[in-house]
mmCIF file of the N, C-alpha and C atoms, coordinates in Angstrom:
data_MODEL
# 
_entry.id   MODEL 
# 
loop_
_atom_site.group_PDB 
_atom_site.id 
_atom_site.type_symbol 
_atom_site.label_atom_id 
_atom_site.label_alt_id 
_atom_site.label_comp_id 
_atom_site.label_asym_id 
_atom_site.label_entity_id 
_atom_site.label_seq_id 
_atom_site.pdbx_PDB_ins_code 
_atom_site.Cartn_x 
_atom_site.Cartn_y 
_atom_site.Cartn_z 
_atom_site.occupancy 
_atom_site.B_iso_or_equiv 
_atom_site.pdbx_formal_charge 
_atom_site.auth_seq_id 
_atom_site.auth_comp_id 
_atom_site.auth_asym_id 
_atom_site.auth_atom_id 
_atom_site.pdbx_PDB_model_num 
ATOM 1   N N  . MET A 1 1  ? 4.186  -19.035 -18.163 1.00 0.00 ? 1  MET A N  1 
ATOM 2   C CA . MET A 1 1  ? 4.956  -20.120 -17.607 1.00 0.00 ? 1  MET A CA 1 
ATOM 3   C C  . MET A 1 1  ? 4.218  -20.649 -16.383 1.00 0.00 ? 1  MET A C  1 
ATOM 4   N N  . ASN A 1 2  ? 4.353  -21.951 -16.158 1.00 0.00 ? 2  ASN A N  1 
ATOM 5   C CA . ASN A 1 2  ? 3.710  -22.517 -14.975 1.00 0.00 ? 2  ASN A CA 1 
ATOM 6   C C  . ASN A 1 2  ? 4.749  -22.825 -13.903 1.00 0.00 ? 2  ASN A C  1 
ATOM 7   N N  . TRP A 1 3  ? 4.265  -23.009 -12.696 1.00 0.00 ? 3  TRP A N  1 
ATOM 8   C CA . TRP A 1 3  ? 5.168  -23.182 -11.563 1.00 0.00 ? 3  TRP A CA 1 
ATOM 9   C C  . TRP A 1 3  ? 5.953  -24.482 -11.655 1.00 0.00 ? 3  TRP A C  1 
ATOM 10  N N  . ASP A 1 4  ? 5.392  -25.517 -12.263 1.00 0.00 ? 4  ASP A N  1 
ATOM 11  C CA . ASP A 1 4  ? 6.105  -26.793 -12.383 1.00 0.00 ? 4  ASP A CA 1 
ATOM 12  C C  . ASP A 1 4  ? 7.444  -26.607 -13.089 1.00 0.00 ? 4  ASP A C  1 
ATOM 13  N N  . ARG A 1 5  ? 7.458  -25.750 -14.076 1.00 0.00 ? 5  ARG A N  1 
ATOM 14  C CA . ARG A 1 5  ? 8.706  -25.489 -14.804 1.00 0.00 ? 5  ARG A CA 1 
ATOM 15  C C  . ARG A 1 5  ? 9.723  -24.767 -13.913 1.00 0.00 ? 5  ARG A C  1 
ATOM 16  N N  . VAL A 1 6  ? 9.259  -23.821 -13.125 1.00 0.00 ? 6  VAL A N  1 
ATOM 17  C CA . VAL A 1 6  ? 10.141 -23.111 -12.197 1.00 0.00 ? 6  VAL A CA 1 
ATOM 18  C C  . VAL A 1 6  ? 10.698 -24.094 -11.170 1.00 0.00 ? 6  VAL A C  1 
ATOM 19  N N  . GLU A 1 7  ? 9.817  -24.892 -10.607 1.00 0.00 ? 7  GLU A N  1 
ATOM 20  C CA . GLU A 1 7  ? 10.234 -25.851 -9.585  1.00 0.00 ? 7  GLU A CA 1 
ATOM 21  C C  . GLU A 1 7  ? 11.249 -26.850 -10.145 1.00 0.00 ? 7  GLU A C  1 
ATOM 22  N N  . GLY A 1 8  ? 11.021 -27.321 -11.360 1.00 0.00 ? 8  GLY A N  1 
ATOM 23  C CA . GLY A 1 8  ? 11.911 -28.293 -11.971 1.00 0.00 ? 8  GLY A CA 1 
ATOM 24  C C  . GLY A 1 8  ? 13.267 -27.729 -12.349 1.00 0.00 ? 8  GLY A C  1 
ATOM 25  N N  . ASN A 1 9  ? 13.334 -26.428 -12.556 1.00 0.00 ? 9  ASN A N  1 
ATOM 26  C CA . ASN A 1 9  ? 14.578 -25.757 -12.951 1.00 0.00 ? 9  ASN A CA 1 
ATOM 27  C C  . ASN A 1 9  ? 14.976 -24.707 -11.916 1.00 0.00 ? 9  ASN A C  1 
ATOM 28  N N  . TRP A 1 10 ? 14.799 -25.017 -10.677 1.00 0.00 ? 10 TRP A N  1 
ATOM 29  C CA . TRP A 1 10 ? 14.987 -24.061 -9.597  1.00 0.00 ? 10 TRP A CA 1 
ATOM 30  C C  . TRP A 1 10 ? 16.344 -23.382 -9.647  1.00 0.00 ? 10 TRP A C  1 
ATOM 31  N N  . GLN A 1 11 ? 17.394 -24.142 -9.905  1.00 0.00 ? 11 GLN A N  1 
ATOM 32  C CA . GLN A 1 11 ? 18.744 -23.569 -9.930  1.00 0.00 ? 11 GLN A CA 1 
ATOM 33  C C  . GLN A 1 11 ? 18.835 -22.432 -10.950 1.00 0.00 ? 11 GLN A C  1 
ATOM 34  N N  . GLN A 1 12 ? 18.173 -22.576 -12.083 1.00 0.00 ? 12 GLN A N  1 
ATOM 35  C CA . GLN A 1 12 ? 18.214 -21.555 -13.130 1.00 0.00 ? 12 GLN A CA 1 
ATOM 36  C C  . GLN A 1 12 ? 17.421 -20.305 -12.759 1.00 0.00 ? 12 GLN A C  1 
ATOM 37  N N  . PHE A 1 13 ? 16.390 -20.476 -11.953 1.00 0.00 ? 13 PHE A N  1 
ATOM 38  C CA . PHE A 1 13 ? 15.519 -19.345 -11.640 1.00 0.00 ? 13 PHE A CA 1 
ATOM 39  C C  . PHE A 1 13 ? 15.945 -18.572 -10.399 1.00 0.00 ? 13 PHE A C  1 
ATOM 40  N N  . LYS A 1 14 ? 16.914 -19.070 -9.672  1.00 0.00 ? 14 LYS A N  1 
ATOM 41  C CA . LYS A 1 14 ? 17.365 -18.381 -8.455  1.00 0.00 ? 14 LYS A CA 1 
ATOM 42  C C  . LYS A 1 14 ? 17.826 -16.952 -8.749  1.00 0.00 ? 14 LYS A C  1 
ATOM 43  N N  . GLY A 1 15 ? 18.577 -16.745 -9.812  1.00 0.00 ? 15 GLY A N  1 
ATOM 44  C CA . GLY A 1 15 ? 19.067 -15.414 -10.161 1.00 0.00 ? 15 GLY A CA 1 
ATOM 45  C C  . GLY A 1 15 ? 17.938 -14.453 -10.471 1.00 0.00 ? 15 GLY A C  1 
ATOM 46  N N  . LYS A 1 16 ? 16.948 -14.937 -11.219 1.00 0.00 ? 16 LYS A N  1 
ATOM 47  C CA . LYS A 1 16 ? 15.808 -14.084 -11.552 1.00 0.00 ? 16 LYS A CA 1 
ATOM 48  C C  . LYS A 1 16 ? 15.003 -13.750 -10.303 1.00 0.00 ? 16 LYS A C  1 
ATOM 49  N N  . LEU A 1 17 ? 14.966 -14.699 -9.388  1.00 0.00 ? 17 LEU A N  1 
ATOM 50  C CA . LEU A 1 17 ? 14.272 -14.473 -8.129  1.00 0.00 ? 17 LEU A CA 1 
ATOM 51  C C  . LEU A 1 17 ? 14.977 -13.391 -7.326  1.00 0.00 ? 17 LEU A C  1 
ATOM 52  N N  . ARG A 1 18 ? 16.300 -13.444 -7.296  1.00 0.00 ? 18 ARG A N  1 
ATOM 53  C CA . ARG A 1 18 ? 17.083 -12.434 -6.562  1.00 0.00 ? 18 ARG A CA 1 
ATOM 54  C C  . ARG A 1 18 ? 16.910 -11.046 -7.181  1.00 0.00 ? 18 ARG A C  1 
ATOM 55  N N  . GLU A 1 19 ? 16.799 -10.988 -8.519  1.00 0.00 ? 19 GLU A N  1 
ATOM 56  C CA . GLU A 1 19 ? 16.585 -9.700  -9.190  1.00 0.00 ? 19 GLU A CA 1 
ATOM 57  C C  . GLU A 1 19 ? 15.261 -9.080  -8.759  1.00 0.00 ? 19 GLU A C  1 
ATOM 58  N N  . LYS A 1 20 ? 14.240 -9.898  -8.666  1.00 0.00 ? 20 LYS A N  1 
ATOM 59  C CA . LYS A 1 20 ? 12.899 -9.404  -8.335  1.00 0.00 ? 20 LYS A CA 1 
ATOM 60  C C  . LYS A 1 20 ? 12.757 -9.090  -6.844  1.00 0.00 ? 20 LYS A C  1 
ATOM 61  N N  . TRP A 1 21 ? 13.247 -9.996  -5.996  1.00 0.00 ? 21 TRP A N  1 
ATOM 62  C CA . TRP A 1 21 ? 13.100 -9.836  -4.555  1.00 0.00 ? 21 TRP A CA 1 
ATOM 63  C C  . TRP A 1 21 ? 14.468 -9.848  -3.912  1.00 0.00 ? 21 TRP A C  1 
ATOM 64  N N  . GLY A 1 22 ? 15.155 -8.725  -3.978  1.00 0.00 ? 22 GLY A N  1 
ATOM 65  C CA . GLY A 1 22 ? 16.515 -8.606  -3.484  1.00 0.00 ? 22 GLY A CA 1 
ATOM 66  C C  . GLY A 1 22 ? 16.675 -8.746  -1.980  1.00 0.00 ? 22 GLY A C  1 
ATOM 67  N N  . GLU A 1 23 ? 15.586 -8.595  -1.241  1.00 0.00 ? 23 GLU A N  1 
ATOM 68  C CA . GLU A 1 23 ? 15.677 -8.717  0.213   1.00 0.00 ? 23 GLU A CA 1 
ATOM 69  C C  . GLU A 1 23 ? 15.675 -10.168 0.681   1.00 0.00 ? 23 GLU A C  1 
ATOM 70  N N  . LEU A 1 24 ? 15.411 -11.099 -0.223  1.00 0.00 ? 24 LEU A N  1 
ATOM 71  C CA . LEU A 1 24 ? 15.475 -12.511 0.150   1.00 0.00 ? 24 LEU A CA 1 
ATOM 72  C C  . LEU A 1 24 ? 16.939 -12.921 0.240   1.00 0.00 ? 24 LEU A C  1 
ATOM 73  N N  . THR A 1 25 ? 17.276 -13.591 1.304   1.00 0.00 ? 25 THR A N  1 
ATOM 74  C CA . THR A 1 25 ? 18.655 -14.022 1.509   1.00 0.00 ? 25 THR A CA 1 
ATOM 75  C C  . THR A 1 25 ? 18.902 -15.356 0.795   1.00 0.00 ? 25 THR A C  1 
ATOM 76  N N  . ASP A 1 26 ? 20.166 -15.722 0.693   1.00 0.00 ? 26 ASP A N  1 
ATOM 77  C CA . ASP A 1 26 ? 20.504 -17.023 0.119   1.00 0.00 ? 26 ASP A CA 1 
ATOM 78  C C  . ASP A 1 26 ? 19.875 -18.140 0.942   1.00 0.00 ? 26 ASP A C  1 
ATOM 79  N N  . ASP A 1 27 ? 19.860 -17.975 2.257   1.00 0.00 ? 27 ASP A N  1 
ATOM 80  C CA . ASP A 1 27 ? 19.222 -18.971 3.118   1.00 0.00 ? 27 ASP A CA 1 
ATOM 81  C C  . ASP A 1 27 ? 17.725 -19.071 2.827   1.00 0.00 ? 27 ASP A C  1 
ATOM 82  N N  . ASP A 1 28 ? 17.076 -17.922 2.624   1.00 0.00 ? 28 ASP A N  1 
ATOM 83  C CA . ASP A 1 28 ? 15.650 -17.926 2.269   1.00 0.00 ? 28 ASP A CA 1 
ATOM 84  C C  . ASP A 1 28 ? 15.435 -18.724 0.990   1.00 0.00 ? 28 ASP A C  1 
ATOM 85  N N  . ILE A 1 29 ? 16.266 -18.466 0.006   1.00 0.00 ? 29 ILE A N  1 
ATOM 86  C CA . ILE A 1 29 ? 16.110 -19.118 -1.292  1.00 0.00 ? 29 ILE A CA 1 
ATOM 87  C C  . ILE A 1 29 ? 16.362 -20.617 -1.175  1.00 0.00 ? 29 ILE A C  1 
ATOM 88  N N  . ASP A 1 30 ? 17.306 -20.998 -0.324  1.00 0.00 ? 30 ASP A N  1 
ATOM 89  C CA . ASP A 1 30 ? 17.541 -22.427 -0.091  1.00 0.00 ? 30 ASP A CA 1 
ATOM 90  C C  . ASP A 1 30 ? 16.343 -23.084 0.588   1.00 0.00 ? 30 ASP A C  1 
ATOM 91  N N  . VAL A 1 31 ? 15.724 -22.382 1.530   1.00 0.00 ? 31 VAL A N  1 
ATOM 92  C CA . VAL A 1 31 ? 14.548 -22.910 2.224   1.00 0.00 ? 31 VAL A CA 1 
ATOM 93  C C  . VAL A 1 31 ? 13.374 -23.027 1.256   1.00 0.00 ? 31 VAL A C  1 
ATOM 94  N N  . ILE A 1 32 ? 13.213 -22.053 0.381   1.00 0.00 ? 32 ILE A N  1 
ATOM 95  C CA . ILE A 1 32 ? 12.115 -22.060 -0.588  1.00 0.00 ? 32 ILE A CA 1 
ATOM 96  C C  . ILE A 1 32 ? 12.221 -23.292 -1.484  1.00 0.00 ? 32 ILE A C  1 
ATOM 97  N N  . ASP A 1 33 ? 13.417 -23.554 -1.996  1.00 0.00 ? 33 ASP A N  1 
ATOM 98  C CA . ASP A 1 33 ? 13.719 -24.759 -2.769  1.00 0.00 ? 33 ASP A CA 1 
ATOM 99  C C  . ASP A 1 33 ? 12.672 -25.092 -3.828  1.00 0.00 ? 33 ASP A C  1 
ATOM 100 N N  . GLY A 1 34 ? 12.191 -24.071 -4.506  1.00 0.00 ? 34 GLY A N  1 
ATOM 101 C CA . GLY A 1 34 ? 11.263 -24.280 -5.610  1.00 0.00 ? 34 GLY A CA 1 
ATOM 102 C C  . GLY A 1 34 ? 9.807  -24.401 -5.218  1.00 0.00 ? 34 GLY A C  1 
ATOM 103 N N  . ARG A 1 35 ? 9.496  -24.256 -3.953  1.00 0.00 ? 35 ARG A N  1 
ATOM 104 C CA . ARG A 1 35 ? 8.107  -24.395 -3.494  1.00 0.00 ? 35 ARG A CA 1 
ATOM 105 C C  . ARG A 1 35 ? 7.426  -23.035 -3.459  1.00 0.00 ? 35 ARG A C  1 
ATOM 106 N N  . ARG A 1 36 ? 6.380  -22.937 -4.221  1.00 0.00 ? 36 ARG A N  1 
ATOM 107 C CA . ARG A 1 36 ? 5.658  -21.675 -4.376  1.00 0.00 ? 36 ARG A CA 1 
ATOM 108 C C  . ARG A 1 36 ? 5.151  -21.128 -3.038  1.00 0.00 ? 36 ARG A C  1 
ATOM 109 N N  . GLU A 1 37 ? 4.568  -21.985 -2.213  1.00 0.00 ? 37 GLU A N  1 
ATOM 110 C CA . GLU A 1 37 ? 4.021  -21.533 -0.941  1.00 0.00 ? 37 GLU A CA 1 
ATOM 111 C C  . GLU A 1 37 ? 5.116  -20.966 -0.043  1.00 0.00 ? 37 GLU A C  1 
ATOM 112 N N  . GLN A 1 38 ? 6.287  -21.584 -0.092  1.00 0.00 ? 38 GLN A N  1 
ATOM 113 C CA . GLN A 1 38 ? 7.407  -21.078 0.703   1.00 0.00 ? 38 GLN A CA 1 
ATOM 114 C C  . GLN A 1 38 ? 7.847  -19.701 0.197   1.00 0.00 ? 38 GLN A C  1 
ATOM 115 N N  . LEU A 1 39 ? 7.882  -19.541 -1.119  1.00 0.00 ? 39 LEU A N  1 
ATOM 116 C CA . LEU A 1 39 ? 8.241  -18.241 -1.697  1.00 0.00 ? 39 LEU A CA 1 
ATOM 117 C C  . LEU A 1 39 ? 7.256  -17.173 -1.250  1.00 0.00 ? 39 LEU A C  1 
ATOM 118 N N  . GLN A 1 40 ? 5.979  -17.467 -1.362  1.00 0.00 ? 40 GLN A N  1 
ATOM 119 C CA . GLN A 1 40 ? 4.963  -16.499 -0.960  1.00 0.00 ? 40 GLN A CA 1 
ATOM 120 C C  . GLN A 1 40 ? 5.103  -16.153 0.524   1.00 0.00 ? 40 GLN A C  1 
ATOM 121 N N  . GLY A 1 41 ? 5.384  -17.136 1.345   1.00 0.00 ? 41 GLY A N  1 
ATOM 122 C CA . GLY A 1 41 ? 5.565  -16.884 2.775   1.00 0.00 ? 41 GLY A CA 1 
ATOM 123 C C  . GLY A 1 41 ? 6.762  -16.003 3.056   1.00 0.00 ? 41 GLY A C  1 
ATOM 124 N N  . LYS A 1 42 ? 7.870  -16.253 2.359   1.00 0.00 ? 42 LYS A N  1 
ATOM 125 C CA . LYS A 1 42 ? 9.070  -15.429 2.568   1.00 0.00 ? 42 LYS A CA 1 
ATOM 126 C C  . LYS A 1 42 ? 8.848  -14.005 2.077   1.00 0.00 ? 42 LYS A C  1 
ATOM 127 N N  . ILE A 1 43 ? 8.106  -13.839 0.991   1.00 0.00 ? 43 ILE A N  1 
ATOM 128 C CA . ILE A 1 43 ? 7.791  -12.490 0.498   1.00 0.00 ? 43 ILE A CA 1 
ATOM 129 C C  . ILE A 1 43 ? 6.941  -11.767 1.542   1.00 0.00 ? 43 ILE A C  1 
ATOM 130 N N  . GLN A 1 44 ? 5.973  -12.450 2.111   1.00 0.00 ? 44 GLN A N  1 
ATOM 131 C CA . GLN A 1 44 ? 5.150  -11.852 3.170   1.00 0.00 ? 44 GLN A CA 1 
ATOM 132 C C  . GLN A 1 44 ? 6.034  -11.414 4.334   1.00 0.00 ? 44 GLN A C  1 
ATOM 133 N N  . GLU A 1 45 ? 6.924  -12.287 4.735   1.00 0.00 ? 45 GLU A N  1 
ATOM 134 C CA . GLU A 1 45 ? 7.783  -12.028 5.895   1.00 0.00 ? 45 GLU A CA 1 
ATOM 135 C C  . GLU A 1 45 ? 8.749  -10.871 5.647   1.00 0.00 ? 45 GLU A C  1 
ATOM 136 N N  . ARG A 1 46 ? 9.460  -10.902 4.534   1.00 0.00 ? 46 ARG A N  1 
ATOM 137 C CA . ARG A 1 46 ? 10.500 -9.903  4.260   1.00 0.00 ? 46 ARG A CA 1 
ATOM 138 C C  . ARG A 1 46 ? 9.935  -8.543  3.846   1.00 0.00 ? 46 ARG A C  1 
ATOM 139 N N  . TYR A 1 47 ? 8.802  -8.555  3.149   1.00 0.00 ? 47 TYR A N  1 
ATOM 140 C CA . TYR A 1 47 ? 8.267  -7.305  2.613   1.00 0.00 ? 47 TYR A CA 1 
ATOM 141 C C  . TYR A 1 47 ? 7.016  -6.817  3.342   1.00 0.00 ? 47 TYR A C  1 
ATOM 142 N N  . GLY A 1 48 ? 6.561  -7.558  4.339   1.00 0.00 ? 48 GLY A N  1 
ATOM 143 C CA . GLY A 1 48 ? 5.401  -7.134  5.124   1.00 0.00 ? 48 GLY A CA 1 
ATOM 144 C C  . GLY A 1 48 ? 4.120  -7.085  4.318   1.00 0.00 ? 48 GLY A C  1 
ATOM 145 N N  . LYS A 1 49 ? 3.957  -8.019  3.405   1.00 0.00 ? 49 LYS A N  1 
ATOM 146 C CA . LYS A 1 49 ? 2.768  -8.040  2.553   1.00 0.00 ? 49 LYS A CA 1 
ATOM 147 C C  . LYS A 1 49 ? 1.744  -9.031  3.073   1.00 0.00 ? 49 LYS A C  1 
ATOM 148 N N  . GLN A 1 50 ? 0.510  -8.812  2.657   1.00 0.00 ? 50 GLN A N  1 
ATOM 149 C CA . GLN A 1 50 ? -0.561 -9.752  2.959   1.00 0.00 ? 50 GLN A CA 1 
ATOM 150 C C  . GLN A 1 50 ? -0.453 -10.955 2.023   1.00 0.00 ? 50 GLN A C  1 
ATOM 151 N N  . ARG A 1 51 ? -1.086 -12.045 2.397   1.00 0.00 ? 51 ARG A N  1 
ATOM 152 C CA . ARG A 1 51 ? -1.012 -13.283 1.614   1.00 0.00 ? 51 ARG A CA 1 
ATOM 153 C C  . ARG A 1 51 ? -1.448 -13.075 0.154   1.00 0.00 ? 51 ARG A C  1 
ATOM 154 N N  . ASP A 1 52 ? -2.599 -12.418 -0.051  1.00 0.00 ? 52 ASP A N  1 
ATOM 155 C CA . ASP A 1 52 ? -3.095 -12.235 -1.416  1.00 0.00 ? 52 ASP A CA 1 
ATOM 156 C C  . ASP A 1 52 ? -2.168 -11.349 -2.238  1.00 0.00 ? 52 ASP A C  1 
ATOM 157 N N  . GLU A 1 53 ? -1.538 -10.390 -1.587  1.00 0.00 ? 53 GLU A N  1 
ATOM 158 C CA . GLU A 1 53 ? -0.570 -9.519  -2.266  1.00 0.00 ? 53 GLU A CA 1 
ATOM 159 C C  . GLU A 1 53 ? 0.646  -10.319 -2.731  1.00 0.00 ? 53 GLU A C  1 
ATOM 160 N N  . ALA A 1 54 ? 1.143  -11.177 -1.856  1.00 0.00 ? 54 ALA A N  1 
ATOM 161 C CA . ALA A 1 54 ? 2.297  -12.012 -2.186  1.00 0.00 ? 54 ALA A CA 1 
ATOM 162 C C  . ALA A 1 54 ? 1.953  -12.978 -3.313  1.00 0.00 ? 54 ALA A C  1 
ATOM 163 N N  . GLU A 1 55 ? 0.754  -13.534 -3.301  1.00 0.00 ? 55 GLU A N  1 
ATOM 164 C CA . GLU A 1 55 ? 0.324  -14.435 -4.370  1.00 0.00 ? 55 GLU A CA 1 
ATOM 165 C C  . GLU A 1 55 ? 0.284  -13.702 -5.708  1.00 0.00 ? 55 GLU A C  1 
ATOM 166 N N  . ARG A 1 56 ? -0.250 -12.490 -5.709  1.00 0.00 ? 56 ARG A N  1 
ATOM 167 C CA . ARG A 1 56 ? -0.301 -11.691 -6.942  1.00 0.00 ? 56 ARG A CA 1 
ATOM 168 C C  . ARG A 1 56 ? 1.103  -11.373 -7.447  1.00 0.00 ? 56 ARG A C  1 
ATOM 169 N N  . ASP A 1 57 ? 1.997  -11.033 -6.518  1.00 0.00 ? 57 ASP A N  1 
ATOM 170 C CA . ASP A 1 57 ? 3.378  -10.733 -6.908  1.00 0.00 ? 57 ASP A CA 1 
ATOM 171 C C  . ASP A 1 57 ? 4.035  -11.929 -7.588  1.00 0.00 ? 57 ASP A C  1 
ATOM 172 N N  . VAL A 1 58 ? 3.821  -13.116 -7.036  1.00 0.00 ? 58 VAL A N  1 
ATOM 173 C CA . VAL A 1 58 ? 4.407  -14.320 -7.631  1.00 0.00 ? 58 VAL A CA 1 
ATOM 174 C C  . VAL A 1 58 ? 3.770  -14.585 -8.990  1.00 0.00 ? 58 VAL A C  1 
ATOM 175 N N  . ASP A 1 59 ? 2.451  -14.433 -9.098  1.00 0.00 ? 59 ASP A N  1 
ATOM 176 C CA . ASP A 1 59 ? 1.774  -14.615 -10.385 1.00 0.00 ? 59 ASP A CA 1 
ATOM 177 C C  . ASP A 1 59 ? 2.316  -13.643 -11.427 1.00 0.00 ? 59 ASP A C  1 
ATOM 178 N N  . ASP A 1 60 ? 2.482  -12.388 -11.038 1.00 0.00 ? 60 ASP A N  1 
ATOM 179 C CA . ASP A 1 60 ? 3.009  -11.375 -11.957 1.00 0.00 ? 60 ASP A CA 1 
ATOM 180 C C  . ASP A 1 60 ? 4.434  -11.714 -12.386 1.00 0.00 ? 60 ASP A C  1 
ATOM 181 N N  . TRP A 1 61 ? 5.253  -12.196 -11.449 1.00 0.00 ? 61 TRP A N  1 
ATOM 182 C CA . TRP A 1 61 ? 6.620  -12.583 -11.763 1.00 0.00 ? 61 TRP A CA 1 
ATOM 183 C C  . TRP A 1 61 ? 6.638  -13.737 -12.757 1.00 0.00 ? 61 TRP A C  1 
ATOM 184 N N  . LEU A 1 62 ? 5.769  -14.706 -12.557 1.00 0.00 ? 62 LEU A N  1 
ATOM 185 C CA . LEU A 1 62 ? 5.702  -15.850 -13.478 1.00 0.00 ? 62 LEU A CA 1 
ATOM 186 C C  . LEU A 1 62 ? 5.397  -15.400 -14.901 1.00 0.00 ? 62 LEU A C  1 
ATOM 187 N N  . LYS A 1 63 ? 4.528  -14.407 -15.034 1.00 0.00 ? 63 LYS A N  1 
ATOM 188 C CA . LYS A 1 63 ? 4.159  -13.905 -16.354 1.00 0.00 ? 63 LYS A CA 1 
ATOM 189 C C  . LYS A 1 63 ? 5.341  -13.266 -17.086 1.00 0.00 ? 63 LYS A C  1 
ATOM 190 N N  . THR A 1 64 ? 6.329  -12.781 -16.339 1.00 0.00 ? 64 THR A N  1 
ATOM 191 C CA . THR A 1 64 ? 7.472  -12.126 -16.973 1.00 0.00 ? 64 THR A CA 1 
ATOM 192 C C  . THR A 1 64 ? 8.536  -13.112 -17.417 1.00 0.00 ? 64 THR A C  1 
ATOM 193 N N  . LEU A 1 65 ? 8.456  -14.354 -16.963 1.00 0.00 ? 65 LEU A N  1 
ATOM 194 C CA . LEU A 1 65 ? 9.473  -15.361 -17.306 1.00 0.00 ? 65 LEU A CA 1 
ATOM 195 C C  . LEU A 1 65 ? 9.187  -15.942 -18.680 1.00 0.00 ? 65 LEU A C  1 
ATOM 196 N N  . HIS A 1 66 ? 10.233 -16.257 -19.385 1.00 0.00 ? 66 HIS A N  1 
ATOM 197 C CA . HIS A 1 66 ? 10.079 -16.831 -20.735 1.00 0.00 ? 66 HIS A CA 1 
ATOM 198 C C  . HIS A 1 66 ? 10.662 -18.200 -20.790 1.00 0.00 ? 66 HIS A C  1 
# 
């Protein structure tokens, strides 16, 4: 799956996002608003990860979506 599809259907993917990254708050998810860079930044912030680690996590998550 590509990010354009996630961004275009953001409301549908919010639940899957919460399943994967439970430490993200509703406010975080509202701020992210379908933007990949914002998601990666929030993952870095909440989970204390490096940028490349957060990018890999998002890539891996995308691969699991159908």
